[in-house]
N, C-alpha and C positions, 0 to 999 in steps of 0.2 A: 709140677713145675719144670722138672728136668725134661719131661716129654715135650712140653711147649717150647723150651729152648732148642731142643733137638729138631723139632718140627720147623721152627723159625730158621735155624741154620740150614736145614735141608731145602727150604723154600728159597732162601737167599742164593744157595749154590745153584739151584735149578734156574733161577732168574738170570744168574750170571752166564750160565751155559746158553740160555736162550738168547741173551744179548750177544754173546760171542758168535752164535750161529747167524744172527741177523746181520752182524757186521762183516761177515765173510764177503770179500770182494774179489776183484781181479788183480793179480799181482802186477805191479808197475814194471815196465821195461827199465833196464839200467845198463850202464856201461862202466867198465873199470879202467881207470887211467892212473898210472903210477901208484897202483895199490889202493887208490880211493874209489869207492863205489858211488856213482852219480846216477840218481834216478831221473828219468826223462819223461816228458809228457807233452802233448800238444793242446794248447788252449784255444777255444773258439775266439775269433776276432770280435771286437766290440767297438762301437762308436765312442769316441772320446771328444767332448766339446768343452771349450772354455766356459767358465761359470757365467750363467746368464744368457747363454746362446739359445736362441729359439729357432724352430724350423721355419724356413722361408715359405712364403705363400705357395710357390710352385714346386716345393720339395716333393719328390715322388713318394717319400715315405708316408706322406699323408694319404696317398692314393694306393696304399698297399693292397686293399681288397680288390681294386680294379686290376692291379698287376697280377695278383694271384689268380683271379678268375680268368683273365685274358690268357695266361699261360695254360690253363686247363682247357679252354674251349676253342681257341683259335685254330688248333690243328683240325678240329672237326669242320670248321668253316672252309679250310683249304681243301680237305678231302671232299666236302660237299660240292665245291666248285668243279673238282676233277670228275666226280661222278655225274654231275649235270652235263658236262661236256661229252662224256661217254654216251649218255642217254640220247642227247641231240644227234650224235654221230650215227648211232644205231637206227634211230627213227628216220633220219635222212637217207640212209643207205638201204634199209630193209623193209620199211613199212610202206605198203601200198593201199591198205584198206583201213578204214576207221576201226573195224573190229580188231584188227591186229594191233593197232596202237593202244586201244583200251586194254587188251589182254596183257600187252607188254608192260605198260605203265602200272597196271595193277600188280603184276609180278614184281616189278621194281620196288613198289611201295612196301609189299610184304617182306621183301629181302632187306630193305632198309630198316624196317622195324626189327627184324631178326638181328641185324648187325648192331644197331645203336639204341634200341629201346632200353636196355638195362643201364647203359651209360647215362642216357638222358634222364631217366627216372632218379638217378643218384645226384643229379645236378640241383643246386639251389635255384630259386626263382630268379635271383639276380644273374646267375650264370646262364640260365635259359634266355633271359632277355638280351644279354650281351651276345650270345650265340646268334640270335635272330638278327641283331644289328650287323654282325660280321658276315652272316650269310648274304645279306643284302649287298654289302660292300664287295664281296668276292664274286657273287653271281650277277650283280648288276640289276637285280630286280628284287622287290620285297617278297617275303615268304608267301604272302597271300596270292600274289600273281604267279608264283612258282606252282603252287598247288592248283590254281585255276587253269594254268596253261597245260599242265601234265595230267591232271585228273579231270576236274569239272568244277563248275561254280558251286555246286552243292557241297563238295568236299572242302573247298576254300572257305565257304561261309561257316561250315561246321567247326573247322579249326580256328577261325576267327572268333567264334563264340567261346571256345575253350580259352583262348588268349584273353578275351574280355573278362572271363571269370577271375583272372589274376591281374586285372587292371592293365593289360597290354594291348597292343594294336599291331597286327601282322601287316598292315598297310603302311605303317610309318617308314619313311625313307631314311637311309643313312646320311648323316649330315657331318662331313669331315671338318667343316669350318665352324660348326655350331655346337649342337648338343653332343656330338661324337668326336670333338676335337682331341680330347685326351686319348681316346681309343685309337685315333688315327696316329697319334704320336707313338703309341706302343707298336702299331703295325710297322712304322718306319724303323723303329729300333730293331724289331724282329727281322725285317728285310735287310738291314745293314750287317747282320751276322753278329751283333754285339749283345744279343738277348741274355745269354748266360751270365756275362759279367754284370750287366745291368740288374738282373734279378738278384744276383749275389750281393750287390751293393745295398739292397733293401732288406733282404731276409738273412744275409750271412750264411746262405746255403744255396747250392745250385738247384735249379728248377727241376721238379719231378716231370719226367717225360710222359706225355699222354700217349698211351699205346692203343692204336687202332688196328683191328683185326686185319683189314685189307682195304686198299684204296681203289678197288675195281668191283664191278658187278658181274655176277654169273648169269643173270637173267638174259634170255635171248628172245627174239621174235619168233613166235610159233606160227606155222602156216595153217591156221584154222580160224574160223569165225568165232566171234566172242559170244558163244551160247551160254557160257557159264554165268550164273547169277552171282552178283557180288556179295555173297553171304559172308565171306571172310572179312571184307571191307566193312560191312555193316556191323558185324560182331566186334571188330576192332574199335570202331568209333563208339559203340555202346559201352564197351569196357573202359575206354579212355575217359568218356564223359562221367561214368560212375566213379572212377578213381579221382577225377578232378573235383567232383562235388564232395567226396569224402575228405579231401584235403582242406576244404574251406572251413 
């Protein structure tokens, strides 16, 4: 009996030590004024509404997913527009033969996959769809036509097939006054320079900045005929198709 009591006391003491260990925290900052110690801390802001208040129909807090996704993908659309302008400039200045154009655009495609493949794979489907809409807005043409213009109709149809597997359409145009009206409003807020404060008003935290490795291409036009077979391109398409099917 004495053994059981000692064991119970020991277990209780052990439990108390465990609780004390778990409750160890970070000391609060404090100030001393006139001999009094005052503990200080900063509380996160919260929304306070009168009883019975409901969100308005056009309240952006209802669109928080769109705002969050826009903050993440819009920088990619802006960089995409800049890279597209660089490609156009290089082709206009340095390309004299079809073979050179094919070799250059293939190198650009492989470089873009190296730069952005990891980021794009980590995007949700809704973020990918929004990115396509914004690419259309910034570049002035839908993704399907971009691929067809800079690569070929086969590549464009291939990626259109991938998009269709996810219920999307690379040919669909950006509609700022219709289906994409809310997205267009976000673009205007971004362009006004008030994005950080707008984002904070919804999430009570400043937006996480999207970090892009670089906003320029290293690929150049090589003075050679395009004798190389497009093995890298075919393998890349095969791998992407396999991954897309596995996700379904």
